[in-house]
N, C-alpha and C positions, 0 to 999 in steps of 0.2 A: 898566563898560567903556569908560571916557574916552568917546572922540569917534567911536569906531567906529560907532557906533549900534544897533539890536537888530531885526533882521527877527521879524515876528509873520504867519503866515500867514492869509490871510482865508477860503483855501477848502480844503475837506479834499479829500483822495485819493480818500477815499469816494465824495464827492461826483462824483467825475468818472467811479469806478467805474459809481456807480448809473444816469449817465446812459448811458454805452456799453452797461451791460449791459441799462436798458429799448431801447435801440437793438437790441440782440442778440435781444431778445423774452423776456427775465426779466418774468415777471407783476410789479406793483407790490407784491402781498402777500407776493412770495416774496422781494423785496430786503433786509429787514429781516432773513431768515433769512442771506442770503447776507452783506450787510453790515450785521452788528448794531451796529454804530456810528451809523449813519444816525437811531436813534431819537432821538439827544443833538443831531443838527445842526437848525438851524431852517429849512434849505430842503436836503431831500434829493439832489433832482437839478438839475442848471444849467440842461438844456434847452438846451444848443446844437448837439442833433442834430435833425434833422426826423427823422420818422416816415416 
């Protein structure tokens, strides 16, 4: 790619969605059903929203 560089995201959109879903009241046990890719991520929720 020459000198243009390559951007690799470090945070998944599923992590943002899991954090928001938990804030909206989705149980932690149901998050894997709503967002199946969460099982492949090291940290499923980001914790930027307080309960």
